[in-house]
KOLKOL-876668 format. One record per residue: x, y, z of N, C-alpha, C in turn; chain; residue in one letter. Coordinates in steps of 0.02 Angstrom, whole numbers. Layout:
  n.east  n.north    n.up  ca.east  ca.north   ca.up  c.east  c.north    c.up  chaine  residu
       X        Y       Z        X         Y       Z       X        Y       Z       A       A
...
***
This chain:
  n.east  n.north    n.up  ca.east  ca.north   ca.up  c.east  c.north    c.up  chaine  residu
    2905      506    2042     2914       518    1970    2981      489    1947       A       M
    3034      497    1988     3100       469    1972    3098      394    1969       A       N
    3057      365    2013     3050       292    2014    3018      267    1949       A       F
    2968      305    1926     2935       285    1864    2982      291    1805       A       L
    3020      345    1803     3068       353    1749    3119      297    1750       A       D
    3141      280    1809     3191       227    1815    3162      160    1793       A       T
    3099      149    1813     3066        86    1796    3056       80    1720       A       Y
    3032      135    1690     3021       134    1618    3086      128    1579       A       L
    3141      154    1609     3206       150    1575    3231       79    1570       A       R
    3212       37    1618     3235       -32    1618    3190      -79    1577       A       F
    3133      -54    1553     3090       -97    1511    3122     -104    1442       A       I
    3127     -166    1417     3161      -178    1352    3116     -159    1294       A       P
    3108      -93    1281     3062       -70    1229    3080      -94    1159       A       W
    3143     -104    1148     3165      -121    1080    3166     -196    1067       A       E
    3149     -235    1118     3146      -308    1107    3086     -325    1063       A       N
    3096     -373    1018     3044      -391     971    3010     -456     992       A       F
    2944     -457     985     2905      -516     999    2855     -525     942       A       Y
    2858     -581     909     2814      -596     853    2815     -541     800       A       F
    2875     -515     788     2885      -467     734    2873     -395     752       A       G
    2856     -380     815     2844      -311     835    2881     -296     900       A       N
    2905     -234     905     2939      -214     965    2889     -205    1022       A       S
    2915     -206    1083     2872      -197    1141    2840     -128    1141       A       L
    2878      -78    1116     2850       -11    1112    2791       -8    1063       A       S
    2796      -48    1009     2740       -50     960    2678      -79     992       A       A
    2687     -131    1033     2630      -159    1069    2601     -108    1118       A       Y
    2646      -70    1150     2623       -20    1198    2580       33    1163       A       F
    2606       57    1106     2568       108    1069    2502       79    1042       A       F
    2502       16    1022     2440       -16     998    2389      -19    1055       A       A
    2414      -36    1116     2370       -37    1174    2343       32    1190       A       L
    2387       82    1184     2366       151    1196    2312      172    1146       A       F
    2323      158    1082     2273       176    1031    2208      137    1041       A       F
    2213       75    1063     2152        35    1076    2110       69    1130       A       F
    2142       88    1185     2106       121    1239    2079      189    1217       A       L
    2119      224    1176     2098       289    1151    2036      282    1107       A       F
    2040      237    1057     1983       226    1012    1922      200    1050       A       F
    1933      157    1099     1878       128    1138    1840      183    1174       A       L
    1877      227    1208     1845       283    1244    1812      330    1194       A       V
    1847      344    1138     1820       391    1089    1755      365    1059       A       L
    1755      303    1035     1694       274    1005    1637      270    1056       A       F
    1654      251    1117     1604       245    1169    1572      312    1186       A       G
    1614      363    1193     1588       429    1210    1547      458    1153       A       L
    1571      450    1091     1534       476    1033    1466      443    1028       A       V
    1465      376    1034     1401       339    1029    1354      360    1085       A       Q
    1381      364    1146     1340       383    1203    1314      454    1197       A       K
    1358      499    1173     1339       570    1167    1285      578    1113       A       Y
    1296      547    1055     1247       554    1001    1180      523    1021       A       I
    1183      464    1053     1121       430    1073    1083      472    1126       A       L
    1120      501    1172     1089       541    1224    1056      604    1195       A       S
    1091      637    1149     1064       697    1118    1003      681    1075       A       R
    1006      626    1038      949       606     996     888      590    1038       A       L
     898      554    1094      842       536    1138     810      598    1168       A       R
     851      646    1188      825       709    1215     785      747    1163       A       T
     812      748    1102      777       782    1048     712      746    1029       A       F
     714      679    1031      655       639    1013     597      651    1060       A       A
     612      663    1124      559       675    1173     523      741    1160       A       K
     560      789    1133      531       855    1120     499      859    1051       A       K
     522      816    1005      498       819     936     430      786     929       A       S
     391      812     880      324       784     866     326      730     812       A       L
     381      724     777      387       673     724     420      611     752       A       T
     415      556     714      446       493     735     508      477     694       A       D
     533      525     654      594       513     616     653      507     664       A       V
     655      550     715      710       548     762     709      482     803       A       D
     650      455     815      647       390     850     680      335     809       A       D
     673      341     743      706       293     698     781      301     701       A       T
     805      363     703      878       375     709     905      349     775       A       L
     865      357     828      885       330     894     893      254     889       A       V
     845      221     857      847       148     850     908      126     810       A       A
     926      165     758      984       148     716    1048      155     756       A       I
    1056      212     791     1117       224     831    1122      172     887       A       V
    1065      151     915     1065       103     970    1091       34     949       A       A
    1090       20     883     1117       -44     859    1193      -48     864       A       T
    1226       11     872     1299        12     880    1316       -4     953       A       L
    1312      -68     969     1322       -91    1038    1396      -93    1056       A       T
    1412      -97    1122     1483      -100    1143    1524     -154    1109       A       P
    1499     -216    1099     1542      -266    1064    1566     -241     996       A       P
    1524     -203     960     1544      -180     894    1600     -128     899       A       F
    1590      -77     941     1643       -26     942    1704      -48     982       A       Y
    1698      -99    1024     1758      -128    1055    1800     -162    1001       A       I
    1766     -202     958     1803      -235     904    1831     -183     855       A       F
    1792     -129     842     1815       -77     797    1879      -43     824       A       L
    1879      -31     890     1939        -2     921    1998      -51     918       A       A
    1984     -114     930     2035      -166     927    2064     -172     857       A       F
    2021     -173     807     2041      -180     737    2083     -119     716       A       Y
    2061      -59     736     2097         2     717    2166        4     748       A       S
    2171      -17     812     2236       -14     846    2286      -64     818       A       S
    2262     -119     791     2307      -170     765    2336     -153     696       A       L
    2310     -100     665     2335       -81     599    2408      -57     601       A       Q
    2432      -37     660     2501       -13     666    2550      -70     678       A       S
    2526     -131     688     2569      -188     702    2581     -230     640       A       L
    2635     -265     640     2651      -313     587    2621     -380     607       A       I
    2572     -403     568     2538      -465     585    2545     -514     527       A       L
    2535     -577     542     2538      -628     490    2480     -619     442       A       S
    2489     -644     381     2436      -637     330    2371     -671     353       A       D
    2377     -727     388     2318      -764     410    2278     -723     460       A       F
    2313     -692     509     2279      -652     560    2248     -590     528       A       I
    2285     -558     482     2258      -500     447    2194     -518     409       A       K
    2197     -575     375     2139      -596     336    2079     -611     381       A       Q
    2091     -644     437     2037      -660     483    2006     -596     512       A       M
    2050     -549     531     2024      -486     558    1985     -448     506       A       L
    2010     -449     444     1976      -413     390    1908     -445     376       A       H
    1904     -511     377     1841      -546     365    1789     -528     418       A       I
    1812     -531     482     1766      -514     536    1743     -441     531       A       V
    1790     -396     514     1773      -325     508    1721     -314     452       A       F
    1733     -343     394     1687      -334     337    1618     -362     353       A       V
    1616     -423     380     1552      -455     395    1513     -416     448       A       L
    1549     -393     499     1516      -356     553    1491     -288     528       A       W
    1531     -255     486     1511      -190     459    1450     -197     414       A       L
    1450     -247     371     1392      -259     328    1330     -275     370       A       V
    1340     -315     423     1285      -332     468    1255     -269     499       A       Y
    1297     -223     522     1272      -161     552    1235     -117     502       A       Q
    1260     -115     441     1227       -75     388    1158     -104     373       A       I
    1154     -171     369     1090      -204     354    1041     -193     411       A       I
    1065     -196     473     1021      -182     530     990     -112     525       A       L
    1032      -63     508     1009         6     502     957       12     446       A       A
     971      -20     388      925       -16     332     859      -52     346       A       L
     862     -107     385      801      -142     404     756      -97     446       A       Q
     785      -62     493      747       -15     535     715       39     492       A       I
     754       62     442      728       113     396     670       87     354       A       L
     675       25     330      621        -6     291     558      -13     333       A       I
     566      -37     395      508       -43     440     474       24     452       A       D
     515       76     459      488       143     471     449      168     410       A       F
     476      157     349      443       180     288     377      144     278       A       I
     376       78     288      314        40     280     262       61     331       A       I
     284       69     393      237        89     446     211      159     433       A       K
     254      204     411      234       273     399     187      279     340       A       K
     198      239     288      159       244     227      92      208     231       A       R
      89      152     268       31       109     263       0       90     330       A       F
      17      126     384       -7       105     450     -79      125     464       A       S
    -105      175     430     -172       201     447    -226      151     428       A       S
    -265      132     478     -323        88     470    -307       25     431       A       E
    -253       -9     449     -235       -70     413    -275     -129     439       A       M
    -308     -165     392     -342      -226     411    -292     -284     409       A       N
    -317     -344     422     -272      -401     424    -240     -414     356       A       K
    -279     -402     303     -252      -413     236    -193     -367     222       A       G
    -201     -303     238     -147      -256     227     -86     -273     270       A       K
     -98     -289     332      -42      -305     376      -3     -365     350       A       K
     -39     -415     326       -4      -475     302      36     -461     240       A       S
       7     -422     193       43      -410     131     103     -364     141       A       I
      97     -314     185      154      -270     195     206     -301     241       A       F
     185     -348     282      234      -389     318     274     -430     269       A       H
     239     -457     218      273      -496     166     320     -452     126       A       L
     298     -391     109      341      -344      72     403     -328     112       A       I
     394     -316     177      451      -302     220     499     -361     223       A       G
     472     -422     228      514      -481     231     553     -490     167       A       T
     519     -481     109      553      -488      44     608     -435      36       A       L
     592     -373      58      642      -319      53     703     -335      95       A       S
     691     -360     156      747      -376     200     787     -436     174       A       K
     752     -484     143      787      -541     114     832     -518      56       A       S
     804     -474      14      844      -446     -40     904     -407     -13       A       L
     892     -371      41      946      -332      73    1001     -377      98       A       L
     982     -432     131     1033      -480     155    1071     -511      97       A       W
    1035     -525      42     1069      -552     -17    1120     -505     -46       A       G
    1101     -441     -52     1147      -390     -77    1205     -380     -29       A       L
    1189     -381      36     1242      -374      86    1292     -432      83       A       G
    1266     -492      72     1310      -550      66    1356     -544       6       A       G
    1328     -522     -51     1369      -512    -112    1421     -457    -101       A       L
    1401     -403     -67     1448      -349     -52    1505     -374      -8       A       L
    1488     -414      42     1539      -441      87    1586     -487      50       A       A
    1559     -531       8     1601      -577     -31    1646     -539     -79       A       L
    1619     -486    -110     1660      -446    -156    1718     -413    -120       A       S
    1705     -387     -59     1758      -355     -20    1809     -405       6       A       N
    1788     -467      11     1835      -519      35    1873     -551     -22       A       L
    1866     -524     -83     1905      -547    -139    1873     -602    -180       A       G
    1811     -619    -166     1777      -672    -203    1750     -642    -268       A       V
    1759     -679    -324     1734      -657    -389    1659     -672    -392       A       N
    1619     -619    -384     1546      -629    -381    1513     -630    -450       A       V
    1552     -615    -502     1522      -612    -569    1495     -680    -591       A       T
    1537     -732    -583     1514      -799    -602    1457     -822    -555       A       S
    1462     -802    -492     1409      -819    -445    1343     -787    -464       A       L
    1346     -724    -485     1285      -689    -507    1256     -720    -570       A       L
    1301     -743    -615     1277      -775    -677    1240     -839    -660       A       A
    1267     -878    -613     1234      -940    -593    1168     -926    -558       A       G
    1168     -874    -516     1106      -855    -482    1054     -830    -530       A       L
    1078     -796    -584     1031      -771    -633     994     -827    -669       A       G
    1031     -878    -688      999      -936    -721     951     -971    -674       A       I
     974     -980    -612      930     -1011    -562     869     -968    -547       A       G
     880     -902    -546      825      -857    -532     772     -859    -586       A       G
     793     -866    -650      745      -870    -704     702     -933    -697       A       I
     735     -989    -680      698     -1051    -670     648    -1046    -612       A       A
     670    -1015    -558      625     -1006    -500     568     -959    -517       A       I
     583     -906    -556      532      -858    -576     477     -892    -618       A       A
     498     -936    -664      448      -972    -704     406    -1018    -661       A       F
     438    -1050    -612      401     -1096    -568     352    -1059    -524       A       A
     370     -998    -504      328      -959    -458     290     -903    -494       A       L
     282     -910    -560      253      -857    -601     185     -834    -575       A       K
     140     -880    -563       72      -862    -541      71     -829    -473       A       N
     113     -856    -427      117      -827    -360     144     -756    -363       A       I
     196     -746    -404      226      -680    -409     176     -630    -440       A       I
     138     -653    -491       88      -609    -522      34     -589    -472       A       E
      11     -638    -431      -39      -622    -380     -11     -573    -329       A       D
      52     -584    -310       83      -540    -260      87     -468    -286       A       L
     112     -460    -347      118      -392    -374      50     -361    -389       A       F
       0     -403    -404      -68      -377    -413     -93     -349    -346       A       S
     -79     -385    -292      -99      -361    -225     -65     -296    -208       A       S
       0     -292    -224       37      -230    -210       8     -172    -251       A       I
     -11     -186    -313      -42      -135    -355    -107     -110    -325       A       T
    -148     -156    -301     -212      -137    -270    -201      -94    -208       A       I
    -154     -114    -165     -141       -76    -104    -108       -9    -118       A       Y
     -68       -6    -172      -34        57    -187     -81      106    -222       A       S
    -116       83    -274     -160       127    -312    -227      140    -277       A       D
    -248       93    -234     -310        98    -196    -371      112    -240       A       K
    -385       69    -291     -447        78    -329    -508       65    -287       A       P
    -500       26    -233     -554        13    -186    -523       -8    -119       A       F
    -563       -4     -66     -542       -24       0    -597      -65      32       A       E
    -581      -96      89     -631      -135     125    -690      -90     143       A       V
    -751     -113     129     -810       -74     142    -839      -39      82       A       G
    -801      -35      26     -824        -2     -34    -873      -47     -72       A       D
    -924      -16    -102     -970       -53    -146    -945      -45    -217       A       F
    -928     -102    -249     -898       -98    -316    -934     -144    -364       A       I
    -925     -129    -428     -946      -173    -483    -882     -191    -520       A       V
    -863     -254    -519     -803      -278    -552    -823     -329    -604       A       A
    -825     -307    -667     -847      -351    -720    -920     -370    -710       A       G
    -932     -436    -704    -1001      -460    -693   -1017     -467    -619       A       A
    -970     -451    -575     -980      -460    -502    -995     -393    -469       A       S
   -1041     -394    -422    -1061      -334    -385   -1065     -351    -311       A       T
   -1038     -307    -269    -1042      -318    -197    -999     -272    -157       A       G
   -1001     -281     -91     -961      -242     -44    -896     -278     -30       A       V
    -840     -242     -34     -774      -273     -22    -769     -293      52       A       V
    -757     -357      64     -752      -383     133    -679     -393     154       A       Q
    -636     -413     106     -568      -432     125    -523     -427      62       A       Y
    -465     -399      71     -415      -396      17    -355     -436      40       A       I
    -342     -492       8     -288      -536      28    -230     -532     -20       A       G
    -182     -577     -11     -123      -579     -54    -141     -607    -122       A       I
    -185     -657    -124     -202      -690    -187    -270     -668    -215       A       K
    -318     -653    -172     -385      -639    -196    -420     -586    -154       A       S
    -475     -561    -181     -518      -512    -146    -588     -542    -140       A       T
    -620     -531     -82     -686      -560     -70    -739     -505     -67       A       R
    -793     -517    -103     -850      -470    -104    -910     -504     -73       A       L
    -951     -465     -39    -1016      -490     -15   -1069     -463     -62       A       K
   -1100     -508    -100    -1149      -488    -150   -1213     -464    -116       A       A
   -1254     -428    -155    -1317      -403    -128   -1364     -460    -107       A       L
   -1356     -518    -141    -1398      -576    -123   -1373     -611     -60       A       Q
   -1313     -592     -37    -1286      -620      25   -1229     -668      17       A       G
   -1218     -694     -44    -1164      -742     -53   -1097     -707     -58       A       E
   -1043     -745     -48     -975      -718     -52    -946     -732    -121       A       E
    -917     -680    -151     -885      -686    -217    -811     -678    -208       A       I
    -772     -726    -232     -699      -725    -226    -670     -713    -296       A       I
    -632     -659    -303     -603      -640    -367    -527     -636    -360       A       I
    -491     -664    -408     -418      -661    -408    -395     -589    -416       A       S
    -345     -569    -378     -318      -501    -383    -288     -488    -452       A       N
    -260     -540    -482     -233      -534    -550    -289     -515    -598       A       K
    -347     -545    -589     -404      -530    -632    -431     -459    -619       A       E
    -430     -439    -556     -459      -374    -537    -422     -315    -569       A       L
    -356     -321    -575     -318      -263    -602    -322     -261    -678       A       I
    -354     -310    -709     -360      -312    -782    -431     -299    -806       A       N
    -477     -283    -761     -546      -270    -781    -567     -200    -757       A       I
    -621     -176    -786     -648      -110    -765    -686     -117    -699       A       T
    -670      -73    -652     -701       -74    -586    -738       -9    -575       A       I
    -801      -14    -555     -840        44    -536    -845       46    -460       A       K
    -819      100    -430     -819       107    -358    -870      161    -339       A       N
    -926      138    -309     -980       184    -293    -966      225    -230       A       F
    -916      205    -190     -900       245    -131    -867      311    -151       A       K
    -831      310    -208     -798       371    -232    -849      420    -260       A       K
    -910      397    -273     -961       439    -304    -988      490    -253       A       M
    -986      554    -272    -1011       606    -227   -1087      611    -232       A       K
   -1114      601    -292    -1187       599    -299   -1204      551    -357       A       K
   -1263      523    -353    -1285       473    -401   -1332      504    -453       A       R
   -1316      495    -516    -1360       520    -570   -1410      465    -587       A       R
   -1473      482    -586    -1527       433    -598   -1566      454    -659       A       V
   -1577      406    -703    -1618       417    -763   -1673      365    -763       A       V
   -1737      387    -768    -1791       338    -774   -1843      364    -824       A       F
   -1881      318    -850    -1932       336    -900   -2000      308    -879       A       T
   -2051      338    -905    -2118       311    -896   -2159      330    -958       A       F
   -2215      296    -968    -2256       310   -1027   -2327      328   -1008       A       G
   -2357      371   -1048    -2428       387   -1040   -2465      367   -1105       A       I
   -2528      357   -1098    -2566       330   -1155   -2571      381   -1212       A       T
   -2581      354   -1271    -2588       396   -1330   -2652      438   -1330       A       Y
   -2700      420   -1286    -2761       458   -1281   -2753      524   -1243       A       E
   -2696      533   -1209    -2684       594   -1170   -2678      654   -1216       A       T
   -2715      708   -1200    -2711       767   -1244   -2647      806   -1233       A       N
   -2630      848   -1281    -2566       884   -1282   -2559      932   -1223       A       T
   -2612      965   -1203    -2608      1013   -1148   -2587      979   -1083       A       E
   -2616      921   -1069    -2596       884   -1009   -2524      859   -1013       A       K
   -2503      840   -1074    -2434       817   -1083   -2385      874   -1067       A       M
   -2402      936   -1086    -2357       993   -1074   -2351     1009   -1000       A       K
   -2399      988    -960    -2396      1000    -887   -2348      953    -851       A       E
   -2333      896    -882    -2295       844    -847   -2226      866    -823       A       I
   -2184      901    -864    -2118       923    -838   -2123      966    -776       A       P
   -2174     1012    -773    -2182      1055    -715   -2206     1014    -655       A       Q
   -2250      965    -667    -2274       922    -613   -2214      886    -580       A       I
   -2169      861    -622    -2110       825    -596   -2064      873    -558       A       L
   -2056      934    -583    -2014       983    -549   -2042      999    -480       A       S
   -2109     1005    -475    -2142      1018    -410   -2133      959    -362       A       D
   -2135      898    -389    -2126       839    -347   -2057      841    -314       A       I
   -2005      857    -353    -1937       857    -327   -1925      914    -277       A       F
   -1961      968    -283    -1952      1024    -237   -1972     1006    -166       A       S
   -2013      954    -158    -2035       933     -91   -1992      876     -63       A       S
   -1941      855    -101    -1899       798     -80   -1832      823     -54       A       L
   -1805      787      -4    -1737       800      20   -1688      752     -14       A       E
   -1626      774     -20    -1571       732     -47   -1583      712    -119       A       D
   -1623      752    -157    -1634       739    -228   -1637      805    -265       A       A
   -1593      813    -315    -1591       875    -355   -1618      861    -425       A       D
   -1672      896    -443    -1703       887    -508   -1659      917    -563       A       F
   -1651      880    -618    -1612       905    -674   -1657      923    -733       A       D
   -1695      873    -759    -1738       887    -816   -1791      833    -824       A       R
   -1844      849    -863    -1894       801    -882   -1918      820    -952       A       A
   -1917      772    -999    -1935       786   -1068   -1979      731   -1098       A       H
   -2021      754   -1145    -2058       706   -1186   -2007      678   -1236       A       F
   -1987      616   -1226    -1930       589   -1261   -1946      560   -1329       A       K
   -1999      518   -1332    -2010       482   -1394   -2080      454   -1398       A       S
   -2097      433   -1459    -2159       397   -1471   -2143      323   -1469       A       F
   -2162      290   -1416    -2149       218   -1412   -2206      179   -1444       A       D
   -2198      114   -1442    -2246        71   -1476   -2316       78   -1449       A       E
   -2322       88   -1382    -2389        92   -1353   -2398      151   -1306       A       S
   -2351      201   -1309    -2357       257   -1262   -2315      316   -1285       A       S
   -2330      374   -1254    -2285       432   -1258   -2233      422   -1202       A       F
   -2169      422   -1220    -2116       408   -1170   -2086      473   -1144       A       C
   -2084      479   -1078    -2052       537   -1045   -1988      512   -1009       A       F
   -1936      553   -1013    -1873       536    -979   -1859      588    -925       A       E
   -1841      563    -865    -1828       607    -807   -1757      595    -783       A       V
   -1721      649    -768    -1653       645    -742   -1649      685    -677       A       V
   -1620      654    -626    -1609       689    -563   -1547      661    -529       A       Y
   -1525      694    -475    -1465       674    -438   -1482      660    -365       A       F
   -1457      605    -340    -1464       588    -269   -1399      609    -235       A       V
   -1404      650    -183    -1344       677    -151   -1316      630     -97       A       T
   -1347      573     -87    -1321       523     -40   -1292      464     -79       A       K
   -1239      434     -51    -1207       377     -85   -1244      311     -73       A       K
   -1281      308     -18    -1312       245       2   -1365      223     -49       A       D
   -1361      159     -69    -1408       133    -119   -1479      131     -92       A       Y
   -1487      114     -29    -1554       111       1   -1586      180       1       A       T
   -1546      232      14    -1572       301      13   -1597      318     -57       A       A
   -1559      298    -107    -1580       310    -177   -1646      275    -191       A       Y
   -1653      212    -170    -1715       175    -184   -1775      205    -146       A       M
   -1763      230     -86    -1817       263     -48   -1842      325     -85       A       N
   -1794      363    -112    -1813       424    -149   -1851      406    -213       A       I
   -1826      355    -249    -1859       335    -311   -1930      310    -297       A       Q
   -1938      273    -242    -2003       248    -223   -2051      306    -208       A       Q
   -2028      356    -172    -2069       414    -156   -2090      452    -219       A       E
   -2043      457    -267    -2059       490    -331   -2114      451    -368       A       I
   -2107      386    -369    -2157       344    -404   -2226      352    -373       A       N
   -2229      352    -306    -2294       361    -272   -2326      428    -291       A       Y
   -2285      481    -290    -2311       548    -303   -2334      554    -376       A       K
   -2297      526    -422    -2317       528    -492   -2384      494    -501       A       I
   -2391      434    -473    -2454       398    -480   -2513      437    -449       A       K
   -2499      465    -390    -2552       502    -354   -2575      563    -393       A       E
   -2527      603    -417    -2545       665    -453   -2576      650    -521       A       I
   -2549      600    -556    -2577       583    -621   -2649      559    -614       A       F
   -2665      523    -560    -2734       502    -548   -2779      562    -538       A       Q
   -2753      612    -500    -2793       672    -487   -2806      711    -551       A       E
   -2758      714    -596    -2763       754    -657   -2790      714    -716       A       K
   -2806      651    -706    -2834       611    -760   -2785      593    -814       A       G
   -2722      587    -796    -2670       566    -844   -2660      491    -835       A       I
   -2671      454    -887    -2668       381    -883   -2597      355    -898       A       S
   -2571      314    -853    -2507       282    -864   -2517      226    -916       A       M
   -2469      218    -960    -2476       168   -1013   -2451      100    -990       A       A
   -2477       50   -1021    -2452       -18   -1012   -2448      -49   -1081       A       Y
   -2409     -101   -1090    -2400      -129   -1158   -2466     -150   -1190       A       P
   -2484     -117   -1243    -2545      -135   -1281   -2529     -135   -1356       A       T
   -2571     -167   -1393    -2562      -167   -1466   -2631     -168   -1498       A       R
   -2643     -121   -1543    -2707      -117   -1579   -2697     -146   -1649       A       T
   -2740     -192   -1667    -2737      -224   -1733   -2796     -202   -1774       A       V
   -2782     -172   -1830    -2835      -151   -1876   -2845     -204   -1930       A       Y
   -2906     -227   -1937    -2922      -280   -1986   -2964     -250   -2042       A       V
   -2940     -256   -2101    -2977      -231   -2159   -3024     -285   -2185       A       K
   -3087     -267   -2189    -3137      -316   -2213   -3156     -300   -2285       A       E
   -3149     -349   -2327    -3166      -340   -2397   -3237     -365   -2409       A       E
   -3278     -324   -2439    -3348      -343   -2455   -3352     -363   -2528       A       I
   -3370     -425   -2535    -3376      -451   -2604   -3447     -442   -2629       A       K
   -3454     -414   -2687    -3521      -403   -2714   -3545     -462   -2756       A       G
***
């Protein structure tokens, strides 16, 4: 111990080198080692605790926090310790400026890395369920655009902290941005139309829809257009921009289908048989599955028949199921009407000719 005291007593602590005493350098070294151990232990402790908690937790939020903390690698906190320890020393303006630039850029970089991980987590959490290729591509694009915007804002923040006047730069970028926006107007409209479709979900792949004059099953939702497979078998391609501006009927959202149909009987049918028709139709529906009878009425006197209107509900969404039920109803109506002598009408016209007898 005496040897150490003697040795330390002979060290020229008060000698100055590059504007700082040897003791100042010693304390800077001490603080560097202190901060290095402190940052390292804190990062390691937090990361270890988060990983332990993440294994027990049922959510994936903690996994995101683990990924964010893991970005604080040893090079970053070594530089952070180095930068912090040098604050007690007198340094040249050039070295101070260089250190400050590296610190600001590195800090902004770490913040952007953390926000990127957060953006990926939000997109995955919100839109990961049953994503087809179209959804994956568009949300990959959204993530890329968000990260690009983030890097742009980070760059402006870094420049502002480094003393650069960003006001004139933003003004120039604003004018350039307007020109670019006009040039990319159609692409941007299609992109935001796609985002609207994916966010509002008026339809999804597999839905049967009527969009304006087009009818079919949704096959693919892309960035620019949506593809339908028509009932005839051909493919219909509709712009997403057009889709969000027209009325869309989505039959998949329908819980049950309301069906209205009419038929006519001849004018020769007597009133008593006509009064039996609503009950006949009610009895027909009582023997059918997946069809709920609503009403049947003598609606009007048509040109060549008494017109009856029938309303019922099909409890299945499938169009083929509806057609099968309607076909069965038609068969039963024809069969029972034949048995009861009720004649179905067909378009006829009676012309009465007046004959004048000249005397």
